SEDRENMI-116948 format. One line per 4 residues: their letters; for each residue x, z negated, y negated of C-alpha. Coordinates in Angstrom, 3 decimals. Each point is the difference from the previous one (the first is absolute). Layout:
A	X:Z:Y; ... $
***
This chain:
MTDR	-2.481:17.721:5.645; 3.912:0.484:-1.657; 2.921:1.204:1.000; 1.908:-2.193:2.504 $
NRFT	3.579:0.146:-2.205; -1.970:-1.037:-2.910; -2.423:-3.012:1.582; 1.806:-2.851:-0.774 $
RRHL	-0.426:-3.838:0.189; -0.375:-0.184:-3.303; -2.585:2.565:-0.210; -1.934:-1.829:2.778 $
GKAA	0.409:-3.133:-1.801; -1.820:1.768:-2.880; -2.305:1.336:2.282; -1.140:-3.334:1.348 $
LAGA	-0.187:-1.789:-3.275; -2.254:2.777:-1.359; -2.288:-0.832:2.929; -1.218:-3.047:-2.358 $
SLIG	-1.763:2.779:-1.983; -1.979:0.727:2.691; -1.034:-3.656:1.214; -3.284:-1.756:-1.596 $
APLP	-0.385:-3.851:0.458; -2.105:-2.727:-0.864; -0.239:-3.284:-1.867; 1.999:-3.420:-0.291 $
LRHA	0.103:-2.865:-2.972; 1.300:-2.812:-2.326; 2.637:-2.995:0.409; -1.403:-3.382:-1.671 $
LAQS	0.909:-3.235:2.030; -2.377:-3.324:-0.540; -1.732:-2.539:2.188; -2.070:0.696:2.502 $
AAGD	-2.021:-1.207:3.355; -0.322:1.136:3.449; -2.291:2.988:0.346; -0.040:1.263:-3.782 $
LKVA	-1.812:3.371:0.556; -1.814:1.318:3.012; 1.090:3.473:1.016; -1.534:2.401:2.027 $
LLLP	1.943:2.324:2.146; -1.693:3.011:0.978; 2.285:2.245:2.397; -0.633:2.007:2.908 $
TSGG	1.726:-2.068:2.951; -2.237:1.962:2.461; -0.330:3.811:0.318; 1.755:2.730:-0.663 $
QAQI	1.955:-1.950:-3.131; 0.454:-3.045:1.975; 3.747:0.168:0.071; 0.507:0.223:-3.749 $
GQAC	-2.438:-2.562:-0.679; 1.459:-2.464:2.399; 3.241:0.480:-1.829; -1.629:-0.549:-3.473 $
KRGA	-1.838:-3.293:1.689; 3.667:-0.977:1.059; 0.968:0.161:-3.689; -2.733:-1.993:-1.402 $
AVAN	0.434:-2.376:2.752; 3.049:-1.638:-1.055; -0.598:0.536:-3.893; -0.724:-3.792:-0.709 $
AVFA	3.895:-0.886:2.170; 1.244:2.482:-2.640; -1.415:-1.681:-3.099; 1.329:-3.321:0.763 $
DMKM	3.355:1.236:0.648; 0.056:1.449:-3.308; -1.493:-3.079:-1.267; -3.605:1.436:-1.386 $
PVKL	-2.281:-2.859:-0.190; -3.009:2.098:1.290; -1.633:0.139:3.753; -2.391:2.776:1.041 $
DIAH	-2.772:-0.341:2.286; -0.365:2.961:2.113; -2.352:1.006:1.909; 0.247:3.715:2.101 $
YDTE	-2.893:2.560:0.461; 0.842:3.053:2.486; -1.823:3.271:-1.207; 0.538:1.539:3.336 $
TKPD	1.428:3.201:-1.743; -3.827:0.472:-1.388; -1.073:0.545:-3.747; -3.277:-1.322:0.968 $
VART	1.179:-2.771:1.602; 2.446:-0.836:-2.854; -3.040:-0.274:-2.162; -1.537:-2.549:2.307 $
QAEK	2.803:-1.900:0.215; 0.900:-0.327:-3.640; -3.693:-0.865:-0.439; 0.431:-2.606:2.569 $
AIDA	3.366:-1.475:-1.591; -1.854:-0.077:-3.528; -2.927:-2.038:1.465; 2.482:-2.536:1.349 $
GAHV	1.728:-0.506:-3.396; 3.082:2.013:-0.302; 0.884:0.044:-3.217; 2.522:3.507:0.695 $
LIGA	-0.376:2.611:2.104; 3.174:1.670:1.435; -0.243:3.463:1.768; 0.039:2.381:1.610 $
FDSG	2.738:2.034:-0.433; -2.207:3.161:1.262; -1.723:1.880:-3.017; -3.169:0.349:2.178 $
QTIA	-0.230:-3.621:0.498; 1.215:-0.705:-2.970; -2.614:1.323:-1.932; -2.319:-1.587:2.230 $
IAQV	1.372:-3.223:-0.933; 0.265:1.318:-3.404; -3.511:0.408:-0.598; -1.446:-3.454:1.345 $
AEQR	2.977:-1.758:-2.071; -1.607:1.613:-2.930; -3.302:-0.611:0.783; 0.466:-3.894:0.565 $
KVPL	2.543:-0.159:-2.916; 3.271:-1.058:1.924; 3.085:1.032:-0.532; 1.643:2.460:2.747 $
KTAV	3.829:0.827:0.259; 0.481:2.864:1.958; 2.908:0.782:2.262; -0.234:3.336:0.583 $
LMSI	3.633:0.752:1.332; -0.848:3.676:1.277; -3.149:1.572:1.256; -0.003:1.471:3.499 $
NDTF	-3.589:1.495:-0.266; 0.115:3.771:1.259; 0.613:0.955:-3.723; 3.554:-1.888:-0.316 $
GTAM	2.158:3.199:0.922; -1.836:2.030:-2.321; -0.005:-1.863:-2.670; 3.938:-0.951:0.132 $
IGGI	0.372:3.976:0.923; -1.690:0.661:-3.255; 1.573:-2.655:-2.030; 3.575:1.111:1.322 $
KAMF	-0.853:3.719:-1.450; -1.065:-0.929:-3.021; 3.076:-2.104:-0.876; 2.679:1.739:1.982 $
PKLD	0.557:2.663:-2.619; 0.310:-3.005:-2.798; 2.440:-2.187:1.713; 2.905:2.474:-0.046 $
MPYK	1.150:-0.632:3.926; 3.571:0.975:1.077; -1.805:2.066:2.850; -3.126:2.096:0.157 $
LVDI	-2.994:-0.277:2.722; 0.200:3.225:2.284; -3.389:-0.643:1.736; -2.548:-2.631:0.579 $
ISYD	-1.565:0.009:3.348; -3.272:-1.852:0.708; -1.638:-1.626:3.192; -2.833:-1.915:1.211 $
PAAK	0.892:-3.531:0.212; -1.783:-0.703:3.118; 2.708:3.073:1.371; 1.444:-1.560:3.542 $
DLSV	2.546:2.896:0.010; 2.656:1.118:-2.906; 2.114:2.480:1.552; -1.446:2.891:-1.907 $
EVAK	0.069:-1.620:-3.536; 3.540:-1.093:0.962; 1.302:3.091:0.773; -1.125:1.590:-2.763 $
AKAT	1.712:-2.822:-2.300; 3.046:0.450:1.968; -0.056:4.296:-0.725; -0.195:-0.495:-3.620 $
KADM	4.022:-1.374:0.416; -1.097:-2.746:-2.210; 2.751:-3.233:-0.881; -3.181:-2.406:-0.522 $
LMPV	-3.228:-0.539:1.859; -2.717:-1.801:-2.242; -2.611:-1.192:2.233; -3.028:-1.833:-1.569 $
CRLN	-1.180:-1.523:3.434; -1.581:-2.980:1.473; 1.195:-2.019:2.840; -0.895:2.067:2.851 $
DAKL	0.809:3.766:-1.239; 3.469:-1.663:-0.938; 0.821:-0.852:3.545; -1.151:3.514:0.994 $
MIQE	1.697:1.479:-2.880; 3.460:-1.890:0.438; 0.246:0.298:4.020; -1.079:3.903:-0.198 $
LVKQ	3.668:0.425:-2.594; 1.580:-1.717:2.976; -1.326:2.249:2.284; 0.808:3.303:-2.092 $
RWEP	3.344:-1.256:-0.915; -1.013:0.174:-3.517; 2.465:-2.388:-1.828; -1.112:-0.101:-3.913 $
MAVM	2.431:-1.192:-2.566; -2.624:-2.395:-0.705; -3.849:-1.209:0.941; -1.379:-1.130:-3.085 $
NPGS	-3.499:-0.931:-0.522; -1.325:0.342:-3.659; -2.472:-3.255:0.536; -1.846:0.059:2.922 $
PGLY	0.057:-2.562:3.235; 1.097:0.692:3.094; 4.014:0.025:-0.009; 0.366:-3.456:-1.188 $
EQDF	-2.539:-1.917:2.444; 1.158:-2.637:2.382; -1.633:2.085:2.898; 1.800:3.207:-1.338 $
LKTM	3.157:-2.117:0.109; -0.786:-1.616:3.389; -1.130:3.271:1.619; 2.644:2.722:-1.150 $
GKYG	2.869:-2.528:0.588; 3.464:1.638:-1.333; -1.913:3.357:-0.915; -2.118:-1.997:-2.594 $
EFHI	3.100:-1.132:-1.676; 1.280:1.261:-3.585; -3.286:1.762:-1.464; -0.909:-0.761:-3.142 $
SNVP	-3.267:-0.926:-1.401; -0.440:0.146:-3.592; -3.086:-2.967:-0.544; -0.246:-3.358:-2.092 $
WLDP	2.117:-2.492:1.766; 0.970:-3.255:0.040; 2.785:-0.946:-2.399; 2.818:-1.711:2.248 $
KSAM	1.667:-1.389:-2.941; -2.840:-1.991:-1.331; -0.285:-3.569:0.744; -3.569:0.012:0.643 $
TQSL	0.437:2.817:2.719; 2.454:-2.346:1.350; -1.914:-2.688:0.425; -3.191:2.283:1.637 $
EKQH	2.450:1.394:2.118; 0.630:-3.395:1.360; -3.379:-1.153:0.304; -1.240:2.998:1.456 $
AAKF	2.947:-0.118:2.627; -0.927:-3.446:1.179; -3.986:0.798:0.428; 0.185:3.343:1.188 $
ARDQ	3.916:0.534:1.523; -1.199:3.054:2.236; -1.775:2.089:-3.281; 1.913:1.660:-2.516 $
LDLN	-0.493:-0.399:-3.763; -0.726:2.912:-1.907; -1.661:1.190:-3.080; -3.484:-0.891:1.042 $
GGFT	1.004:-3.407:0.681; 1.891:-0.164:-2.957; -3.122:1.583:-2.255; -2.572:-2.273:1.519 $
FEAM	2.420:-2.990:-0.609; 0.080:1.263:-3.507; -4.184:0.159:-0.437; 0.493:-3.895:1.257 $
LIAA	2.063:-0.272:-3.171; -2.121:1.653:-2.302; -2.582:-2.503:0.909; 2.164:-2.975:-0.357 $
QAWL	1.548:0.662:-3.451; -3.641:0.999:-1.171; -1.346:-3.334:1.086; 2.933:-1.408:-1.546 $
GARS	-0.126:2.062:-3.242; -3.967:-0.516:-0.260; -0.083:-3.439:1.310; -3.595:1.090:1.208 $
TKPD	-1.648:1.590:2.809; -2.455:1.346:-2.360; -0.034:4.193:0.308; 0.255:0.516:-3.681 $
ALME	2.960:-2.346:-0.520; 1.522:1.495:3.197; -0.388:3.547:-1.433; 1.439:-0.896:-3.189 $
ALRK	3.003:-1.490:1.665; 0.554:2.709:2.450; -0.110:2.948:-3.138; 3.099:-2.394:-1.222 $
TNIE	2.077:0.047:2.761; 3.696:-0.204:-0.527; 1.941:-0.456:3.094; 4.034:0.043:-0.396 $
HHVM	0.715:-1.591:3.705; -2.101:1.503:2.799; 1.291:1.675:3.222; -0.735:3.858:-0.116 $
VGGP	2.427:2.541:-1.420; -0.663:0.347:-3.606; -0.388:-1.438:-3.513; -2.014:-2.885:-1.192 $
IQFD	-3.660:0.322:1.330; -2.287:1.116:-2.621; -3.370:1.847:0.111; -1.110:3.200:-2.531 $
AKGQ	-3.683:0.059:-1.075; -0.883:1.925:3.705; 1.404:-3.174:1.462; 3.270:1.508:1.606 $
NVNI	3.126:-1.511:0.242; 1.961:1.936:-2.242; 3.493:-0.763:1.096; -0.123:0.401:3.600 $
KAAA	2.742:1.890:1.459; 0.726:2.227:3.310; 3.307:-1.169:2.165; 1.741:2.230:2.087 $
VQNL	0.070:-2.133:2.737; 1.955:1.233:3.908; -0.061:-0.932:3.168; 3.144:-1.765:0.541 $
KRKP	0.657:-2.060:3.365; -3.966:-0.084:0.862; -1.267:-1.124:-3.724; -0.789:1.657:-3.258 $
TVVM	2.250:-0.998:-2.552; 0.208:0.939:-3.469; 3.114:2.289:-0.702; -1.812:0.972:-3.659 $
PKAS	-0.542:-0.714:-2.713; 3.823:-1.885:0.191; -0.702:-3.015:-1.997; -2.569:-0.944:2.989 $
AAAE	2.774:1.647:2.702; 0.116:-1.930:3.039; 2.486:2.769:1.432; 1.865:3.439:-1.008 $
LVFP	-1.973:3.000:1.037; 0.830:2.079:3.257; -0.256:3.783:-1.064; 0.149:2.556:1.880 $
EPGW	-1.422:-2.089:2.543; 1.811:0.079:3.552; -1.312:2.173:2.873; -1.572:-0.642:2.665 $
NDKR	2.270:-0.845:2.191; 2.742:-1.320:-2.678; 1.056:-3.691:1.201; -0.712:-1.261:-3.408 $
RT	-3.380:0.087:1.824; -0.375:-2.978:2.545 $
***
């Protein structure tokens, strides 16, 4: 990818921050405090808490579960009436559940982070004129890797990166053995491995790197799941340490993040709070702030409040939450999140960093891996 003598810590920092250019991300809303009663807004949370994407869905659900407690910490006079609907990782079930939620009186629909399910929900929301806040964190459809590679190919030449891509190696996401692919990558003598992966193949990949004694200076994904997930860190132990993910993440310097972490730890002591819970919490923040701005549960009033969204204080790394004409949060940023002491930790941008970047990452048998 580049000459080892020229690939420095500064270069890695530039590479990590450039990952923000490859990340697309969802919505959030406006800060306005006022008097309110309990259960101001009925929110339907549509998530796959069973099926193939259940782990992500459950992480999102946990972020929503502590939303009202965080609002209370932040002195926000609003309370959401949140009901969960399981989409079972199926677009047709997502559609049915959206209809069920609206029939039950939901004022706002939130979900489902997967593009196929979200499109089905959006169609129902449009037909029934109910606002939809999409929380599409990252699609894990079969097309995910192809789309990521396509984006990287298109943008990489424009980013003036301090290294070159010497090869792009693809594999079946259902693969049970990545020995051939890792051997091919090792043979390039690249200084850095950039995996676009999911949870299970991330485990296979790192296990194979250790087995083949390949120690690149960094393992850094450009915006995919896998390396930061709780199950990966638990399963891989010391071999899961020091890898970097360029993804949207919670800002540890934010007072609201600190409250969310406290409430989440109190309610879900054994579960990691990550971007899934963070984004879902922000979806709840959007709904709460929309109600505070609109003072109404009527769809038109809520939509108008959503369009005027401008939230300075929130939990994810980035500027104020504002939406463009397509409903996209224009100020979202990626963070460089490094696994340190079994915890994904923000190391860039510096303004949000909770620890210093460790680069190059220690070898597999280095004493710093404990």
